[in-house]
C-alpha positions in Angstrom: -0.2 0.1 0.0 1.3 3.5 -0.9 0.2 6.9 0.0 -1.3 8.4 -3.4 -2.9 11.8 -2.8 -3.3 14.4 0.1 -6.2 16.9 0.1 -6.7 19.7 2.6 -9.8 21.2 3.6 -10.6 24.8 5.1 -13.9 24.1 7.1 -16.0 26.7 8.9 -16.1 27.5 11.8 -12.1 27.0 12.3 -11.3 23.4 11.4 -8.6 22.2 8.9 -9.2 18.6 7.8 -6.5 16.5 6.0 -7.5 13.4 3.7 -4.8 11.1 3.1 -5.6 8.4 0.1 -4.1 5.2 -0.8 -3.6 3.4 -3.8 -5.7 0.7 -2.5 -8.7 2.8 -2.0 -8.6 3.3 1.5 -8.5 6.6 3.1 -7.8 8.3 6.4 -8.5 11.4 7.9 -6.7 13.8 10.3 -7.5 17.4 11.9 -5.0 20.4 12.4 -5.7 23.3 14.4 -6.4 27.0 12.6 -5.7 29.3 15.3 -4.6 32.6 13.5 -2.5 31.1 10.7 -4.7 29.1 8.9 -3.3 29.3 5.4 0.2 29.1 6.9 -1.1 25.6 8.2 -2.8 24.7 5.0 0.5 25.7 2.8 2.8 23.6 5.1 0.5 20.6 5.1 0.8 20.4 1.4 4.4 20.8 1.5 4.9 18.4 4.0 2.6 16.0 2.6 4.4 15.9 -0.6 7.6 14.5 1.1 5.3 11.1 2.0 3.7 10.5 -1.2 4.5 7.2 -2.5 5.4 5.9 1.4 3.9 3.1 3.1 0.9 4.4 5.4 1.9 1.8 7.6 5.1 3.1 8.7 3.7 5.6 11.2 6.6 6.0 13.2 9.2 6.3 10.6 7.0 9.0 8.6 6.6 10.7 12.0 10.4 10.9 12.6 10.9 11.9 8.9 8.6 14.8 9.2 9.7 15.9 12.9 13.3 15.7 12.5 14.1 18.9 10.2 17.0 21.1 11.4 14.2 23.8 12.7 11.8 21.4 14.4 9.0 22.1 16.9 6.4 24.6 17.4 2.9 25.0 16.5 2.8 25.0 13.0 4.9 22.1 12.7 3.0 20.3 15.6 -0.3 20.6 14.2 0.6 19.4 10.7 2.5 16.6 11.9 -0.6 15.7 14.1 -3.0 15.8 11.5 -1.1 13.6 8.9 -0.1 11.1 11.9 -3.9 10.9 12.4 -4.9 10.1 9.2 -2.1 7.3 8.8 -3.7 5.8 12.3 -7.1 6.0 10.5 -6.0 4.1 7.3 -3.9 1.5 9.2 -6.9 0.5 11.5 -9.4 0.5 8.7 -7.2 -1.7 6.5 -6.8 -4.2 9.4 -10.7 -3.7 10.5 -9.6 -2.7 14.0 -10.1 0.5 16.2 -6.8 2.3 16.4 -6.6 1.6 20.3 -6.6 -2.1 19.8 -2.9 -1.4 17.9 -2.1 0.5 21.0 -2.5 -2.0 23.6 -6.2 -2.6 23.6 -9.0 -1.1 26.0 -8.1 -0.3 29.6 -11.5 1.0 30.4 -15.3 0.4 29.9 -16.2 3.8 28.9 -15.2 7.5 28.7 -16.1 10.2 31.3 -16.5 13.7 29.6 -17.1 17.2 30.6 -18.5 20.2 29.0 -17.4 23.9 28.6 -20.0 26.5 29.7 -18.3 29.7 29.1 -16.8 32.4 31.4 -14.7 34.7 28.7 -17.8 37.1 29.0 -20.0 35.5 31.7 -23.7 36.3 32.1 -25.2 33.5 34.2 -23.1 30.4 34.3 -25.5 28.8 36.6 -27.9 28.7 33.6 -25.4 27.0 31.4 -24.4 24.6 34.1 -28.0 23.8 34.4 -28.4 22.9 30.9 -25.5 20.5 30.9 -26.8 18.8 34.1 -30.2 18.1 32.3 -28.2 16.7 29.5 -26.6 14.2 32.0 -23.2 15.9 32.5 -21.9 16.0 36.1 -18.5 17.7 35.3 -18.0 21.3 33.7 -15.5 23.6 32.9 -15.6 27.4 32.9 -13.0 30.2 32.2 -12.1 31.9 35.5 -11.8 35.4 34.2 -11.5 37.6 31.1 -8.4 39.9 30.6 -6.5 40.3 33.7 -3.6 42.9 34.3 -0.2 41.9 35.7 -1.5 43.4 39.0 -5.4 43.9 38.9 -8.4 45.0 40.9 -9.7 42.6 43.3 -13.1 43.1 42.1 -12.2 40.9 39.1 -11.2 38.1 41.9 -14.4 38.5 43.7 -16.6 38.1 40.4 -14.6 34.8 39.3 -15.2 33.5 43.2 -18.8 34.6 42.5 -19.3 32.8 39.6 -17.9 29.5 40.9 -19.6 30.0 44.2 -23.1 30.1 42.4 -22.5 26.7 40.6 -21.2 25.2 43.8 -24.0 26.3 45.7 -26.7 25.3 43.1 -25.3 21.8 42.6 -23.2 21.0 45.6 -20.4 18.8 45.3 -22.3 16.6 42.6 -21.1 18.9 39.7 -17.4 18.8 39.6 -16.1 22.4 38.4 -12.9 22.7 36.3 -11.6 26.4 36.3 -9.4 27.4 33.3 -7.2 30.4 33.7 -6.4 30.2 30.2 -2.9 31.7 30.3 -4.6 35.2 31.0 -3.6 35.3 34.5 0.1 36.5 35.4 2.1 35.1 38.5 1.1 37.9 40.8 -2.5 37.6 40.4 -2.7 33.8 39.8 -1.5 33.1 43.4 -4.4 35.6 44.5 -6.9 34.1 42.4 -6.0 30.4 43.0 -6.0 31.2 46.7 -9.4 32.7 46.5 -10.8 29.9 44.7 -9.7 27.1 46.7 -12.6 27.1 49.2 -15.0 25.8 46.4 -12.9 22.9 45.7 -12.3 22.8 41.9 -11.7 20.0 40.1 -8.5 21.5 38.7 -7.0 24.9 37.6 -6.0 24.9 34.3 -2.9 27.1 32.7 -2.7 29.4 36.0 0.1 30.6 34.0 1.1 30.9 30.6 3.2 27.6 29.7 6.4 29.4 29.1 6.4 30.5 32.5 6.2 26.9 34.0 8.9 27.4 36.6 6.0 29.2 38.8 3.6 25.9 38.7 5.5 24.9 41.7 5.0 28.1 43.5 1.3 28.1 42.9 1.2 24.3 44.1 2.6 25.2 47.2 0.0 28.0 47.9 -3.1 25.8 47.1 -4.4 22.1 47.3 -6.0 22.3 44.2 -4.8 20.0 41.3 -2.9 22.0 38.5 -3.7 21.1 34.8 -1.8 22.3 31.6 -0.4 21.0 28.4 -2.9 22.1 25.8 -0.2 24.5 24.1 2.7 22.1 24.6 4.2 19.8 21.8 6.0 16.6 21.8 7.0 14.5 24.7 10.2 16.8 24.9 8.0 19.8 25.5 6.9 18.1 28.8 10.1 16.9 30.3 10.5 19.8 32.5 6.8 19.7 33.7 7.4 15.9 34.6 10.7 16.8 36.3 9.3 19.6 38.2 6.4 17.2 39.7 4.1 20.4 40.4 1.6 19.6 37.8 -1.3 17.1 38.5 -2.9 16.7 35.2 -1.4 17.2 31.7 -3.6 18.2 28.9 -1.9 17.2 25.7 -3.8 18.2 22.5 -3.9 15.3 19.8 -3.9 17.9 16.9 -0.8 19.7 18.3 1.3 17.5 20.3 2.0 15.3 17.6 -0.7 12.7 17.1 -1.8 9.8 18.6 1.2 7.6 19.6 3.0 10.7 20.5 0.0 11.5 22.9 0.1 7.9 24.2 3.9 8.0 24.8 3.2 11.6 27.0 0.3 9.7 28.8 2.9 6.8 29.8 5.5 9.4 30.9 2.8 11.1 33.0 1.8 7.6 34.5 5.4 7.1 35.7 5.4 10.4 37.6 2.0 9.6 38.9 0.1 12.3 36.9 -3.4 12.2 35.4 -4.4 13.0 32.0 -7.2 14.9 30.7 -6.8 15.8 26.9 -7.5 19.0 25.3 -10.3 18.5 22.5 -12.2 21.4 21.8 -12.0 21.4 18.1 -13.8 19.2 15.3 -15.0 15.7 14.9 -11.7 13.9 13.8 -9.6 15.3 16.7 -12.3 14.4 19.1 -12.8 10.7 17.7 -8.8 10.3 17.4 -8.7 11.5 21.2 -11.3 8.7 22.1 -9.4 6.4 20.7 -6.2 7.4 23.1 -8.6 7.7 26.0 -9.7 3.9 25.5 -6.1 2.6 26.1 -5.0 5.0 28.6 -5.1 4.0 32.2 -4.4 7.3 33.8 -6.7 9.2 31.6 -9.8 10.4 34.2 -11.8 12.7 32.1 -12.1 14.0 28.5 -13.3 17.5 27.0 -15.7 17.1 24.4 -16.9 19.9 22.0 -20.4 19.2 21.0 -21.7 22.5 20.7 -19.1 24.2 22.6 -16.5 26.9 22.4 -16.4 28.7 19.3 -18.1 26.6 16.9 -21.0 29.0 16.4 -22.9 28.2 13.1 -21.8 24.7 12.7 -21.5 21.7 15.3 -18.9 18.6 15.0 -21.9 16.5 14.1 -22.8 18.5 10.9 -19.7 16.7 9.3 -20.1 13.1 10.7 -22.2 10.4 9.2 -22.2 8.2 12.1 -23.3 10.5 14.9 -23.9 7.7 17.2 -20.0 7.6 18.4 -20.3 11.1 20.2 -23.6 10.2 21.9 -23.2 10.4 25.8 -25.1 9.4 28.8 -24.6 10.1 32.3 -21.6 12.1 31.4 -20.0 9.0 29.7 -19.5 8.1 26.0 -19.0 4.6 24.8 -15.5 2.9 23.9 -15.3 3.4 20.1 -16.1 0.3 18.0 -15.6 1.2 14.4 -12.1 0.5 12.4 -9.4 3.4 12.5 -10.7 6.4 14.3 -14.1 5.1 14.2 -15.4 7.9 12.3 -17.1 8.4 9.1 -16.7 11.6 7.4 -19.3 13.2 5.1 -16.8 14.5 2.3 -19.6 16.1 0.1 -20.7 18.2 3.2 -17.2 19.1 3.9 -16.4 20.2 0.1 -19.7 22.3 0.1 -18.8 24.0 3.4 -15.2 24.6 2.7 -16.3 26.7 -0.7 -17.5 29.2 1.5 -13.9 29.9 2.9 -12.4 30.3 6.3 -11.4 33.2 8.0 -10.7 32.5 11.5 -9.0 35.0 14.1 -8.8 34.4 17.9 -10.2 37.7 19.8 -7.9 40.3 20.4 -7.9 41.6 23.8 -6.6 44.7 25.5 -6.2 45.7 29.2 -7.9 48.8 30.7 -4.6 50.8 29.9 -4.2 49.8 26.2 -1.8 47.4 26.9 -2.2 43.9 25.1 -3.7 41.2 27.1 -3.7 37.3 26.9 -6.8 35.8 25.3 
């Protein structure tokens, strides 16, 4: 079997799909992150894809190493391109062997996958109402952003507002609802300590990205201030990017993104390293259907995965839902905060390519929000 063709689709609202065809008629799907550099990713995927035409798609590790080991390596652009290609190769291999990918990575380690849903927080209105909607749908775990923009040193009313939102959910649902709180890297070290300490009495499931990943040396300081588990990792790529996090030992939960970190096998390797350091994994997956389906494969065979982000109708997918592009929608159906282990071959997903082509004709221009602090300085989003 040889790789015969590669097609890249830009799909609203912010998804980049890659399809890899083979000379034996088996095709695989992958997904890449658009962020604010959609055209760069698309061009890079086509350029790097040309390097693997004619190669055996079963040689996933060899192809991964070929693409990764450039002289200038790493970074989010290379990371997401390699991840998307690797994802599609696993899809091909699983389909060719007629087994789910997790069967090729050791087999199932669990019976079902626990999931949580996002309820906003960027510009909060009524998070209790959103939490109630998730509760009524069967979720028993949610995640919200802690705050909008926050300066290096900011006013305590922003801290009080964040506490009030979390407290309102805790008061409504008690301890029956687990609450993840995402600092989103928006909070700098001086305020991160203040905010984490103020939220501690409400017993969050975790606080996520309390500081930017490039300031990882401060995770330990924050961990010494509060007993709340610390989570991070969505902006970290490859196992080498996680080395210092593991060595430091202050983080409790890692959150690699399968569309960025290097793909399925790389995420599985990262999870195994985390297991050796007694850390949990809660993979980041706020994007489209291929990435979520691929993440489910890793969830199935990873013993230290404890909960999975799911992207049905959440985050910034306004106008489209990931189910719009999938024929076998049942693989994303959840019940009582759980989804079933995938059963289909490959990634277990059947994409609606006609629908994808139709939407792709509309073009895609995605830009992350640009925020400023009260004094006009650039704020983290």
